[in-house]
Backbone bond lengths (Angstrom), bond angles and torsions (degrees), N, CA, C in turn:
res aa  C-N    CA-C-N  psi(-1)  N-CA   C-N-CA  omega(-1)  CA-C   N-CA-C  phi
1 M - - - 1.471 - - 1.529 109.09 -
2 T 1.311 114.93 133.79 1.476 119.64 -178.71 1.533 110.93 -73.91
3 M 1.291 115.19 137.03 1.472 119.94 177.31 1.531 111.19 -71.85
4 T 1.293 114.67 150.58 1.466 122.02 173.00 1.540 108.20 -101.18
5 S 1.321 116.47 169.82 1.457 118.78 176.79 1.515 111.07 -61.36
6 G 1.319 116.18 -32.92 1.497 118.74 176.02 1.519 112.08 -64.24
7 D 1.317 117.53 -37.33 1.439 120.87 178.01 1.526 110.94 -64.00
8 V 1.330 115.72 -43.12 1.469 120.01 -179.23 1.532 109.39 -64.68
9 I 1.287 118.05 -47.41 1.451 123.53 179.59 1.520 112.04 -62.55
10 A 1.360 118.02 -32.38 1.441 120.02 177.26 1.532 111.58 -63.60
11 V 1.317 117.16 -29.78 1.477 120.94 -179.23 1.523 107.86 -88.96
12 L 1.319 117.95 -50.22 1.442 121.19 -170.63 1.528 117.17 -86.49
13 G 1.318 115.07 -20.21 1.464 120.27 -171.04 1.542 107.11 82.29
14 P 1.306 116.90 -162.54 1.458 119.53 -179.44 1.512 110.84 -56.31
15 A 1.343 115.02 128.56 1.466 121.25 178.60 1.520 111.01 -143.87
16 D 1.318 115.38 149.01 1.453 116.39 -178.84 1.538 110.61 -70.91
17 S 1.290 116.38 158.78 1.485 122.73 -172.72 1.523 111.70 -64.42
18 T 1.326 118.08 -31.00 1.467 122.65 179.92 1.544 108.83 -65.44
19 L 1.319 116.50 -50.20 1.460 120.49 179.75 1.548 110.58 -61.34
20 V 1.329 117.75 -43.58 1.468 121.86 178.37 1.507 109.46 -56.55
21 A 1.332 117.21 -47.17 1.463 122.22 -177.74 1.550 109.76 -64.94
22 E 1.313 117.16 -41.70 1.481 121.04 177.91 1.505 112.27 -62.29
23 V 1.328 115.11 -41.09 1.486 118.37 179.79 1.515 109.24 -66.90
24 I 1.325 118.67 -43.75 1.481 120.40 -179.69 1.528 109.83 -64.23
25 A 1.325 117.83 -35.74 1.445 121.05 -178.38 1.537 113.98 -65.73
26 T 1.315 116.20 -19.96 1.498 118.96 178.12 1.526 112.02 -70.04
27 G 1.350 115.96 -19.25 1.468 119.18 -177.53 1.485 113.57 76.99
28 A 1.330 117.36 11.56 1.466 122.63 -178.84 1.547 109.52 -72.69
29 T 1.323 113.56 162.12 1.481 121.23 174.78 1.510 108.24 -92.40
30 Q 1.316 114.45 167.16 1.463 119.44 177.42 1.526 110.97 -62.74
31 A 1.328 118.19 -36.05 1.429 122.00 178.06 1.518 110.92 -64.99
32 E 1.353 118.29 -40.89 1.463 121.01 176.74 1.509 110.13 -63.53
33 L 1.346 116.01 -40.46 1.480 118.63 177.89 1.482 112.03 -62.17
34 A 1.316 115.67 -42.77 1.504 119.49 -178.80 1.545 109.87 -64.29
35 E 1.319 117.69 -37.41 1.463 119.88 177.72 1.512 110.25 -68.41
36 A 1.343 117.98 -42.35 1.484 122.60 178.17 1.513 109.00 -61.02
37 F 1.318 117.76 -42.49 1.458 121.80 179.87 1.496 111.58 -61.38
38 A 1.345 116.09 -41.25 1.461 120.72 176.79 1.513 112.28 -63.26
39 W 1.343 116.12 -43.25 1.457 119.98 177.63 1.531 111.20 -63.89
40 A 1.329 116.78 -44.72 1.466 120.86 -177.54 1.510 112.76 -62.71
41 N 1.342 115.58 -29.09 1.476 118.93 -175.69 1.517 114.92 -102.21
42 N 1.300 118.42 -10.76 1.464 120.20 -178.18 1.546 111.96 -162.03
43 D 1.307 115.99 57.64 1.455 119.85 -175.66 1.514 113.63 -66.91
44 E 1.353 117.50 -31.05 1.446 119.60 -179.60 1.553 111.21 -63.81
45 A 1.292 117.72 -41.35 1.462 118.97 178.84 1.519 111.96 -65.61
46 L 1.325 116.67 -39.17 1.477 118.54 178.68 1.484 112.31 -68.55
47 M 1.332 118.74 -38.41 1.449 121.16 176.43 1.546 109.22 -66.07
48 G 1.321 116.66 -37.70 1.471 122.11 178.17 1.525 110.54 -61.58
49 E 1.293 118.43 -29.13 1.438 121.74 176.95 1.536 112.45 -77.87
50 G 1.329 115.11 -7.12 1.436 119.91 -179.47 1.530 114.80 84.96
51 R 1.296 117.05 16.06 1.446 120.08 178.92 1.536 110.08 -72.00
52 P 1.340 116.13 140.47 1.465 117.86 177.84 1.527 110.36 -67.82
53 L 1.332 116.29 151.76 1.456 120.84 177.83 1.514 109.47 -60.37
54 P 1.350 118.27 141.85 1.430 120.14 -179.54 1.533 112.42 -70.03
55 T 1.342 114.37 152.34 1.443 122.43 175.88 1.503 109.49 -134.79
56 G 1.312 116.68 179.92 1.464 122.21 174.62 1.533 114.18 59.08
57 R 1.310 113.76 -136.56 1.497 118.87 -175.93 1.529 112.05 -63.41
58 I 1.320 116.38 -35.27 1.463 118.55 179.62 1.523 110.60 -63.88
59 A 1.323 117.36 -43.52 1.474 121.16 175.80 1.545 111.45 -62.00
60 A 1.310 116.99 -40.14 1.463 120.74 177.89 1.549 110.30 -64.17
61 L 1.315 115.90 -42.12 1.488 118.83 177.77 1.520 111.92 -63.71
62 I 1.318 116.99 -39.68 1.435 120.17 177.55 1.510 110.71 -58.75
63 D 1.326 115.43 -45.91 1.507 118.99 177.98 1.499 110.81 -58.81
64 L 1.326 118.80 -41.27 1.463 121.63 178.55 1.545 110.93 -61.94
65 L 1.347 114.57 -47.71 1.459 119.49 -177.29 1.523 112.00 -64.84
66 R 1.307 116.38 -41.30 1.473 118.71 -179.67 1.500 111.46 -70.15
67 A 1.327 118.41 -37.52 1.457 122.31 174.76 1.511 112.16 -59.49
68 D 1.331 115.02 -42.16 1.458 121.03 176.63 1.503 112.14 -62.66
69 D 1.340 116.89 -41.86 1.455 120.23 177.49 1.519 112.87 -63.64
70 E 1.338 116.64 -37.70 1.443 122.24 178.70 1.534 110.68 -64.29
71 E 1.346 115.43 -39.64 1.489 120.16 178.53 1.495 110.90 -66.10
72 A 1.326 117.28 -35.75 1.467 121.75 -177.89 1.507 111.10 -68.39
73 D 1.324 117.08 -30.47 1.500 121.30 -177.31 1.461 109.75 -73.37
């Protein structure tokens, strides 16, 4: 099921419309976005738990989220 802007904002909090559109365009699920958000914000803890590095849509979402963070700085 395709995410809506409301689904994206429910995970990310306030986000600009460009980022929301880019996230939706990946075709990811809300669960995948939540996992990507966790990785983008605390990858050391997840690696410490022994989780494998993300691939596919989750990796693409992480790139989007990190790029957005870099633009905000």
